[in-house]
C-alpha positions as CSV (number, residue, x, y, z in Angstrom):
1,M,48.2,2.7,54.0
2,P,48.1,5.1,51.3
3,D,50.4,4.6,48.1
4,A,53.4,6.5,48.0
5,G,53.3,9.4,45.7
6,R,49.4,9.6,45.2
7,G,49.0,12.4,47.9
8,N,46.6,12.8,50.8
9,R,44.1,15.4,49.5
10,P,40.6,14.6,48.6
11,L,39.3,14.8,45.1
12,A,38.7,18.7,44.3
13,G,35.0,19.3,45.1
14,V,34.5,16.2,47.2
15,P,34.6,16.4,51.0
16,A,36.8,14.2,52.9
17,L,35.3,10.6,53.2
18,D,35.2,8.3,56.2
19,P,37.6,5.2,55.2
20,H,34.8,2.9,56.0
21,V,31.9,4.4,54.0
22,A,29.6,1.5,53.3
23,S,28.1,2.4,49.9
24,C,28.1,4.5,46.7
25,R,25.3,7.1,47.3
26,I,24.2,10.7,46.9
27,V,24.1,12.9,50.1
28,G,23.5,16.5,49.8
29,G,24.0,16.4,46.1
30,V,27.6,14.9,46.4
31,E,28.4,11.3,45.5
32,E,30.0,9.4,48.3
33,H,32.6,6.6,47.5
34,L,33.5,3.1,48.4
35,T,37.0,2.6,50.0
36,V,39.5,0.0,48.6
37,G,38.8,-2.2,51.6
38,R,35.2,-2.0,51.4
39,V,35.2,-2.8,47.7
40,A,37.4,-5.9,48.2
41,E,35.1,-7.1,51.1
42,L,32.1,-6.7,48.9
43,A,33.6,-8.0,45.6
44,R,35.6,-10.9,47.4
45,V,38.7,-10.0,46.1
46,S,42.1,-8.9,47.5
47,V,43.2,-5.2,48.0
48,R,46.4,-6.3,46.5
49,T,44.3,-7.2,43.2
50,L,42.6,-3.7,43.3
51,H,45.9,-1.9,43.8
52,H,47.2,-4.1,40.7
53,Y,44.4,-2.9,38.6
54,D,45.0,0.5,39.6
55,E,48.7,0.4,38.8
56,I,48.1,-1.1,35.1
57,G,45.2,1.4,34.5
58,L,42.5,-1.2,34.3
59,V,40.4,0.1,37.0
60,R,41.5,3.5,38.6
61,P,39.4,4.9,41.5
62,S,38.5,8.5,40.8
63,A,39.0,9.9,44.4
64,R,40.8,9.6,47.5
65,T,39.6,10.2,51.2
66,A,41.4,12.8,53.4
67,A,43.6,9.8,54.6
68,G,44.8,9.1,51.1
69,Y,42.8,6.0,50.5
70,R,41.6,4.9,47.2
71,A,37.7,5.7,46.8
72,Y,35.7,4.3,43.9
73,S,32.7,6.1,42.5
74,A,29.5,4.3,41.0
75,G,31.2,4.5,37.7
76,D,34.4,3.1,39.0
77,I,32.4,0.2,40.4
78,E,30.5,-0.6,37.3
79,R,33.9,-0.8,35.3
80,L,35.2,-3.1,38.2
81,R,32.1,-5.3,37.9
82,E,32.8,-5.7,34.2
83,V,36.3,-6.4,34.8
84,L,35.7,-9.2,37.5
85,V,33.1,-11.0,35.6
86,Y,35.5,-11.1,32.5
87,R,38.3,-12.2,34.7
88,R,36.2,-15.1,36.3
89,L,35.2,-16.0,32.7
90,G,38.9,-16.7,32.0
91,F,39.8,-13.6,29.9
92,G,43.3,-12.1,30.1
93,L,43.9,-8.7,31.6
94,R,45.1,-7.1,28.1
95,E,41.9,-8.8,26.5
96,I,39.7,-7.3,29.2
97,A,41.1,-3.9,28.8
98,E,40.4,-4.0,25.1
99,L,36.8,-5.1,26.1
100,V,35.9,-2.7,28.8
101,D,37.4,0.4,26.8
102,D,35.7,-0.6,23.5
103,P,34.0,2.9,22.4
104,D,31.3,1.3,20.5
105,T,30.1,-0.6,23.6
106,D,28.0,1.3,26.3
107,A,27.1,0.0,29.8
108,V,23.9,-1.7,28.5
109,A,25.8,-3.5,25.7
110,H,28.3,-4.8,28.2
111,L,25.6,-6.1,30.6
112,H,24.1,-7.9,27.4
113,R,27.5,-9.4,26.5
114,L,28.4,-10.4,30.0
115,R,24.9,-12.1,30.2
116,G,25.6,-14.0,26.8
117,L,29.1,-15.2,28.1
118,L,27.6,-16.4,31.5
119,L,24.7,-18.4,29.5
120,E,27.5,-19.8,27.5
121,Q,29.3,-20.9,30.6
122,R,25.9,-22.4,31.8
123,D,25.7,-24.3,28.6
124,R,29.2,-25.8,29.0
125,A,28.0,-26.8,32.6
126,A,24.7,-28.4,31.2
127,A,26.9,-30.1,28.4
128,M,29.1,-31.7,31.3
129,V,26.0,-32.6,33.4
130,T,24.7,-34.4,30.5
131,A,28.0,-36.4,30.0
132,I,28.0,-37.2,33.7
133,D,24.4,-38.5,33.3
134,R,25.5,-40.7,30.5
135,E,28.3,-42.2,32.3
136,L,26.3,-43.0,35.4
137,E,23.7,-44.8,33.3
138,A,26.5,-46.8,31.8
139,R,27.8,-47.7,35.0
140,A,24.6,-48.5,36.2
141,M,24.5,-51.1,33.5
142,G,28.0,-52.4,34.3
143,I,29.6,-50.6,31.7
144,R,33.0,-48.7,32.3
145,T,33.7,-45.8,30.2
146,T,37.2,-45.7,28.5
147,S,40.0,-43.4,29.8
148,E,39.6,-41.1,26.8
149,D,35.8,-40.8,27.3
150,Q,36.6,-39.7,30.8
151,L,38.9,-37.0,30.0
152,R,36.7,-35.7,27.3
153,L,34.2,-34.9,29.9
154,F,36.1,-32.1,30.8
155,G,36.2,-30.4,27.4
156,A,32.5,-31.1,27.0
157,Q,30.9,-28.3,25.0
158,L,27.2,-27.7,23.8
159,Y,27.9,-28.8,20.2
160,D,30.1,-31.8,21.6
161,T,26.9,-32.9,23.2
162,I,24.5,-32.4,20.4
163,G,26.9,-32.7,17.4
164,S,26.7,-36.4,17.1
165,A,23.0,-36.1,15.9
166,Y,23.8,-33.7,13.2
167,P,24.4,-35.9,10.2
168,A,20.9,-37.5,10.6
169,T,18.8,-34.4,10.5
170,R,20.8,-31.3,9.9
171,R,21.5,-31.0,6.0
172,T,21.6,-28.4,3.4
173,E,18.3,-27.0,2.4
174,P,18.8,-26.0,-1.4
175,R,16.2,-23.3,-1.4
176,I,17.8,-21.6,1.3
177,A,21.3,-22.4,0.3
178,E,20.5,-20.6,-3.1
179,R,19.8,-17.6,-1.3
180,V,23.1,-17.7,0.5
181,W,25.2,-18.6,-2.4
182,A,23.7,-15.8,-4.6
183,A,24.6,-13.3,-1.8
184,L,28.1,-14.4,-2.0
185,G,28.2,-12.9,-5.6
186,D,31.4,-13.7,-7.7
187,A,33.5,-14.6,-4.7
188,R,36.0,-17.3,-5.5
189,T,37.4,-17.9,-2.2
190,V,35.0,-18.1,0.9
191,L,35.6,-18.4,4.5
192,N,33.0,-20.7,6.3
193,V,32.8,-19.5,10.1
194,G,31.2,-21.8,12.5
195,A,31.1,-24.4,9.6
196,G,29.8,-27.4,11.7
197,T,29.7,-30.5,9.4
198,G,29.8,-28.4,6.1
199,S,26.0,-27.8,5.4
200,Y,25.7,-25.0,3.1
201,E,29.2,-24.7,1.8
202,P,29.2,-23.7,-1.8
203,P,30.6,-26.6,-4.0
204,D,31.8,-24.4,-6.8
205,R,34.1,-22.2,-4.7
206,D,37.5,-22.4,-3.0
207,V,36.2,-22.8,0.7
208,T,38.1,-22.7,4.0
209,A,36.0,-23.9,7.0
210,V,36.5,-22.5,10.6
211,E,34.9,-24.7,13.4
212,P,36.0,-24.9,17.3
213,S,34.2,-28.1,18.0
214,S,36.2,-31.3,17.5
215,V,33.1,-33.3,17.2
216,M,31.8,-31.1,14.4
217,R,35.0,-31.3,12.7
218,A,35.5,-35.0,13.0
219,Q,32.1,-35.4,11.2
220,R,32.8,-33.5,8.2
221,P,32.6,-35.6,5.2
222,A,35.5,-36.8,3.1
223,G,36.5,-34.3,0.5
224,A,35.0,-31.5,2.6
225,A,36.8,-28.2,2.5
226,P,39.9,-28.0,4.9
227,C,38.7,-26.9,8.4
228,V,40.6,-24.8,10.8
229,A,40.1,-25.1,14.7
230,A,39.5,-21.6,15.7
231,A,36.6,-19.3,17.2
232,A,34.9,-16.4,15.1
233,E,36.2,-13.9,17.5
234,S,39.9,-14.5,16.7
235,L,40.2,-15.6,13.0
236,P,43.9,-16.6,12.2
237,F,43.9,-14.9,8.9
238,E,45.3,-11.8,7.6
239,D,42.9,-8.6,6.6
240,R,41.2,-9.4,3.3
241,S,42.4,-12.9,2.9
242,F,39.0,-14.1,1.3
243,D,36.8,-12.8,-1.3
244,A,33.6,-13.5,1.0
245,A,33.1,-14.8,4.6
246,M,30.0,-16.6,5.4
247,A,28.4,-18.0,8.5
248,F,25.2,-20.1,8.7
249,S,22.9,-20.4,11.7
250,T,25.9,-20.0,14.3
251,V,26.1,-16.4,15.5
252,H,23.8,-17.3,18.6
253,H,26.5,-19.5,19.9
254,W,29.5,-17.4,19.5
255,R,30.7,-15.6,22.7
256,D,30.8,-12.3,21.3
257,P,28.7,-12.1,18.1
258,I,29.6,-8.3,17.2
259,A,33.4,-9.1,17.7
260,G,32.9,-12.1,15.6
261,L,31.2,-10.4,12.8
262,R,34.0,-7.6,13.0
263,E,36.4,-10.3,12.3
264,M,34.7,-11.5,9.4
265,R,34.6,-8.1,8.0
266,R,38.3,-7.8,8.7
267,V,39.3,-11.2,6.8
268,A,36.8,-10.8,3.8
269,R,35.5,-8.1,1.3
270,R,32.1,-9.5,1.6
271,V,30.2,-10.9,4.5
272,V,27.0,-13.2,4.3
273,V,25.3,-14.4,7.6
274,F,22.2,-16.4,8.2
275,T,20.8,-15.9,11.6
276,H,17.8,-15.2,13.6
277,D,16.1,-12.0,14.5
278,A,16.3,-12.7,18.3
279,S,15.0,-9.2,19.2
280,D,11.7,-9.7,17.3
281,A,9.1,-11.2,20.1
282,G,6.7,-11.6,17.4
283,W,8.2,-14.7,15.9
284,R,7.7,-16.5,19.3
285,H,3.9,-15.7,19.0
286,R,3.9,-16.7,15.4
287,F,5.6,-20.0,16.0
288,W,3.1,-22.5,17.8
289,L,6.0,-24.3,19.4
290,T,7.3,-21.4,21.3
291,R,4.0,-19.9,21.9
292,D,2.2,-22.9,23.2
293,Y,4.9,-25.5,24.3
294,L,8.3,-24.2,24.9
295,P,7.9,-20.3,26.3
296,E,11.4,-21.0,27.8
297,V,12.9,-20.0,24.3
298,G,12.3,-16.2,25.2
299,E,14.7,-16.4,28.2
300,L,17.4,-18.1,26.0
301,V,17.2,-15.3,23.3
302,A,17.0,-12.4,25.8
303,G,20.0,-10.3,26.0
304,R,21.3,-11.3,22.6
305,P,22.3,-8.4,20.2
306,S,19.5,-7.4,18.0
307,V,19.5,-8.3,14.3
308,D,19.7,-4.6,13.6
309,R,22.7,-4.1,15.9
310,L,24.4,-7.0,14.1
311,A,23.7,-5.7,10.8
312,G,25.0,-2.1,12.1
313,A,28.2,-3.6,13.2
314,I,29.3,-4.5,9.7
315,G,27.1,-2.1,7.6
316,A,25.0,-4.9,6.4
317,R,21.3,-4.9,4.7
318,L,19.0,-7.4,6.1
319,E,16.9,-9.8,4.0
320,P,13.9,-12.0,5.4
321,V,14.3,-15.7,4.7
322,L,11.1,-17.8,4.4
323,I,11.1,-21.4,5.5
324,P,9.5,-23.9,3.2
325,W,7.1,-26.3,4.7
326,D,9.0,-29.3,3.7
327,C,12.6,-27.8,4.7
328,A,15.3,-30.5,4.3
329,D,17.4,-28.9,7.1
330,G,16.2,-29.8,10.7
331,F,16.9,-26.5,12.4
332,F,14.5,-25.4,15.3
333,E,11.7,-23.8,13.1
334,A,12.1,-26.1,10.2
335,H,9.1,-28.3,11.3
336,W,6.5,-25.8,11.5
337,R,4.1,-27.7,9.4
338,R,5.1,-31.1,10.5
339,P,4.7,-30.9,14.3
340,E,5.2,-34.8,14.8
341,A,8.8,-34.4,13.8
342,Y,9.5,-32.7,17.4
343,L,8.4,-35.9,19.1
344,D,11.4,-37.6,17.4
345,E,14.4,-37.7,20.0
346,H,16.7,-37.6,16.9
347,V,15.4,-34.4,15.8
348,R,15.5,-32.7,19.1
349,R,19.0,-33.8,20.0
350,A,20.3,-32.0,16.7
351,V,18.9,-28.7,17.9
352,S,20.7,-26.9,20.7
353,V,17.5,-25.2,22.0
354,W,16.4,-28.6,23.3
355,T,19.6,-29.0,25.3
356,R,19.5,-25.5,26.6
357,V,15.9,-25.3,28.1
358,G,16.8,-28.5,30.0
359,P,15.3,-32.1,30.3
360,R,12.3,-30.7,32.4
361,A,11.0,-28.2,30.1
362,E,11.8,-30.5,27.2
363,Q,9.7,-33.3,28.6
364,R,6.9,-31.2,29.4
365,A,6.7,-29.5,26.0
366,V,6.9,-33.0,24.3
367,T,4.2,-34.6,26.3
368,R,1.7,-31.7,25.8
369,L,2.6,-31.8,22.0
370,R,1.9,-35.5,22.0
371,A,-1.4,-35.1,23.6
372,D,-2.7,-32.2,21.6
373,L,-1.7,-34.3,18.4
374,S,-3.7,-37.1,19.6
375,S,-6.7,-35.1,20.5
376,G,-6.6,-32.9,17.4
377,R,-6.3,-29.8,19.6
378,W,-2.9,-29.0,17.6
379,A,-4.7,-29.1,14.3
380,E,-7.6,-27.0,15.5
381,R,-5.4,-24.3,16.9
382,N,-3.1,-24.2,13.8
383,R,-5.3,-25.1,10.9
384,D,-4.5,-21.7,9.2
385,L,-0.8,-23.5,8.5
386,V,-2.1,-26.3,6.3
387,D,-2.4,-24.0,3.0
388,L,0.9,-22.3,3.7
389,D,3.9,-23.1,1.4
390,A,6.4,-21.1,3.6
391,A,6.5,-19.2,7.0
392,E,8.2,-16.1,8.1
393,L,9.7,-16.9,11.5
394,G,12.1,-14.3,12.0
395,L,15.1,-15.6,9.8
396,R,17.3,-13.2,8.2
397,L,20.3,-13.0,5.7
398,L,22.8,-10.3,6.6
399,V,24.8,-9.0,3.6
400,A,27.6,-6.7,3.7
């Protein structure tokens, strides 16, 4: 039945529609609309839910049929789709309204954001599968996991899965750290967002760390900067609380990188971010590991905001960062001149890429690389790397 007070006239300029029209389409130059019942059926939500979204102004159908039924245009459907995905990802209605009404985010940007959120959800599921596999292996050996471990399974996150390997292979590379610390300028108070175990935190400044993963926080060394459990997108600090905010190799794990960077800009007068130019397909071809052994990386970075867009969100300049051949930090590209390192399980487990591509792709890549190293094929293909002291593989410093 039509809602009281809304009237029974069709939208001006749009002919009366059959209440059971099946799709939004253009007929004779006029756009047809979906009725509320059909939208509810296709989206698998209740009519009551759609009425509620209309009442609170979240998704208001832009037309009415002759009988007074709500009717949704293609634009209305696009907005509803975004709302429903955000809702199913666990966002509250007020937060969803702010996201879909963001004037700086167009339809394509929304799709990229939603894709990133869904990938994050997939990663959480993959982390839980890994945890279950480990428990199955333990039980097969007659080992029963503790009650605490069983409960931790339900909070499994990507960094909770890979975090235990960090101390062995992930550490501060002094030449890159020098670039980061120089970019901080004369800042005395520094917020480190996505701080992990504390690598790259400047030792001569007053640092406050932010890290959402309990596994990573637990591995911060004694004497490390105080660490707050929070996410980049919602920093629990007042405006301009810090001289500078930094983030090192973490933006690609944030639920909403643009929102996180804007939060950093809000709480600090200067922002320094070390990240990867995901939009540059060239680095995947320059880097032999992604080109010849692990092309799935291209799918992982697809849809991420470009580094130019990240920089534009906070008015930052971009500076390329070269990777020294003997880089001390074991991030994904660090061993570009030391291929044997990628055969080491400990090295791979401390890099999120290997977890995200899945065990089948990982096993295939490692098997092929081992064979090519044994046969000399890798050396023949990459003989031009031997004389290089540093490589440009898409790493960038954003300074605002």
